[in-house]
N, C-alpha and C positions, 0 to 999 in steps of 0.2 A: 504492499499497501502506499503509494508515493504522498506526499504530507505538507502542503506550504503553509504559509500563511503572511497574510496581509493585513498593515497595523499600521498607527497613525495616531491621529487626535481626533475628538468629535468632529466631524462634520467638513471635514477634506475629503472626501468620494468612497470613503473606502465599499463601503455598503456596493455602489454599481460598479466596483470595478471586480467584488470577488462574483455578483450574479451578470455581468458579462465573461468573466473567467469563464464561471461556471457551463453555459451558456456556448462558449465554444471549443469545449474539452468535450462535451455531450456530442455537439456536432458533429468532432471527430470522433464518437465513435465508444467515448469512454464512461464508465461510471462513475456518478461523481459526488458523494455526500457534500458536507457539510457541519460547520460545527461557530455561532454565533456568540462569544465571548462578553457580557452582559458585565459591568459593572456598577450600574443602578444601584447598591446597598439594600433596596427594601422590596429588588425584583419578585417577582414569583407567576410561576402559569399557573398555580395552583391560587383559588378564589376562598379564603376564610369563609366556614360554615357552609361551603356546598356537601354534595354527597360522595364525591375523591373525597373528601379533606376530610372527612367523619372515618372514613374507612383509614386514612392514613393515620386517623387521634389512635383507632383503635390494633391497628396491627402495630403498627411502628415502621411498616415496612414499607417494601415498593406498592405502587399501585398500578393497576391497569383501567384506563377511562374507554371504551371502546365505547363510540355513537356509529349514528347510520356515518359518516366520511368520512370519519380518522379515528384515529386511534394510536394514544399518549400513555404513554409509559414515565411515571412522576418519580423522581428519588428525592426523597426530600433532603439533601443532601448535597456537598459539594462536590462532583468528582471529579479526580483528575484526568489529564490529555491523555495517557494513555486508556484509564476508564471506558473512556468515553472511547477509543479508538478499536477499543475491544467487543464493542458491542454495532463496529460497525463494516461493514461488508460493501466495499467498491473499489475502483483501481484508482480515485483520485479521491485527497481530504481536500478541502480548504478552509482553513481558520479565520476568521476575523477577530484579529486579535491576536492576545495572546506572547504579545512583544518579547515576551521572559523563557520563551520557550524557543527549545533547540530545536529549530524548525528555519529551513531556506524563506528567504522575507521579502516579498515587497512593502516596501513603505510608503505609507499618501504622506502629504503634507503639502501647506500653505508655502512658506517661507523655507530660507535658508537660516534660521534657529532651530529649525524644527528638525529638520537632516540634520544639523551639527548633533541634534543630540539624540536623534534614534538610530542612527545607522550605524553600525558596529558593518565587523565581516562577514557575520551571517546577512546579510540585504544583496540579492545579486539585480535589482531592479529597482527603481521610483515612477509614483503616477500621484494621484491627485491632483489637487486644486495648484498644484510646482510644472504639470506638465505642460500647464497651457501657453505656459510662458519661455520653456525652455526643454532643450533636447537631451543637457548631461546634467553630473553630479558630483565632481571631485572624480573620472569620469562613468561611472554607473551610466548604463541610458535611461532615458524617463520614458516613459508611455502614457499618449493618452490616453482615461477611461474610457474613451465612447470608441474614437476613431486608430488609436491601435492594440486594441488586444489580437486578431491573427499573430499578428508579430512577436509582440510579447508570449505569447500559447508554445509558438518556435522554440522561444526564450527558455520557454516553463519545462517544455518535451526537455530542453538540451540541460536545466542545471537543475531540476528536482527528482533526489533519489527516491526511494523508499526509507523510510523516516527509521531513525535513530530510536535507540531504546529506551531514550529519555532516561535516563540512569544514570541515580545519585553520585558525585564523585567519588564519595568515601568511601563505596561498594562497588566503584569498578575501575576506571582509571586503565585498563590493563593493556588500552593501545596504544601509555599515554597522555591520553587530550580526555579529557570531558566532554564530552555532547554538544555544545557549545562550541570549541575550538573544536570539533572533529566536523562539525555542520558549515565552517569556516574555512577549515584545510581540504576539505574537497570541495566547493563552491572555488577556490585558489587554483583548485587542483594540484595541488601537494601531497595530497592521501587521495585514498578511493574509499568506494563506501563498503566494497572488501575486507576494508581494514578493521573493522568494527570487530573486534575482541571478543564482544559482549553476544553476537549473532552467529560468532562461528562455534562457542563452544556446542558441537553438537553432544557432547558424551551424554547428555543427558537430556529429557525433556522433561517439564509438566503439562499436562490437559489438567483440566476440570473444567467438567458437563460436558466435554468434547471438545475446544477452544483450549491450543496451546498456549501456554503462558510464561514469557521468555525471564528468565530466573539470571543475573546477572554472575559473575565469574565465581566472586567472592560466596555467595550463599549456595553455590552449585559445586565448591571443596567444601560447605562445611555438612550436606544433603551424604554428599558424598562417601565424605568420610568415616559416617557420625554408622549407614549402611552400613558398611565393610567391615566397620571394628565391631558391629550387633552377628553382619553374617557369619565372621571368622568362629564365634561362638558357640555357632552350632554345629553340635554331634552330625554327619556326615553330610555336609552341605556344602562340597565343592565352588569359586568363588568365580561366577561366572556371569553374564548377563541379564540382569534383575528387571525386576519389573514390578510393581510393588501399586494393587487399587485399592483406593478407601472409600467404605462405604460409609460420609459423618455420622445417618440416621438409624445407622445399624448398629448395635450394642454387642 
C-alpha cells in the first residue's frame, strides 16, 4: 500500500488537491482510500444522545451503525496511522494532514514563511495557493491543484513507495535511520525502500484475525528468544519451524 500526505495550514487548498489527486489515480485504474485528519478539539462524527451513542455507552466498544445508504463503524478513540491503515484495502491512501507522520509529503501553502516552516526532507512537491504565482520553491516543483494534476500524479507514481512501518525509533532503527529520515533518504535517492530492515525480517510472522501485523525487530527478538527457550525445555521436542495459535476467548 502506497501512502502520501498532503499537509499545510487551513484554507491553503489541501482538500481540493486531495480530491483531484484521488480522481486522477482512480482514472488511472488504481483503488484509492483516504484519511482526513481533523484537529478540531470537539469534533465528533457521533451525536450525544443518539441510539448509536447509547449503544457505545453500554458496550464501551466499537459500534456499527447501518442505514439504508451507508454503514459506519465508530471507534470512540484516537487511532494511530498504522491502526487506520490496517483497516483499509487500497492501492493508494491519500492522507490530508498528519504532517508529523513518516510519509512522503506535498505541502500546500500560501506564503514563503509557511513553506520555510513546513518543508523538510520528506516533502517532494509544493501546491496550494502558492502555486498561483510560483513554479518552484528551493528546487522543489510547484503544481496547481487544478491544472497540474496529471503531471503531479506522474511524480507521485515515481516518488511514493510502500508505506514504512511507522516504528518507534527506540524499537527499530536497525537500518541506521528512523522512519522519518528513511523517507527523506528514499526521496533523495540515497536509500531504497528494500533497505527497511523491519519489513525484511521475514523469519517471524504475526497474524491477528487473518491480518498480518508488522512487528519491529526488537519485539521479534523477544518473542523468538522466549519461545525457543521454552521449547528447549520440552522433552522429546526438536527445534524447528514453530507455529503458535492462540484463541483468546477459549480457556
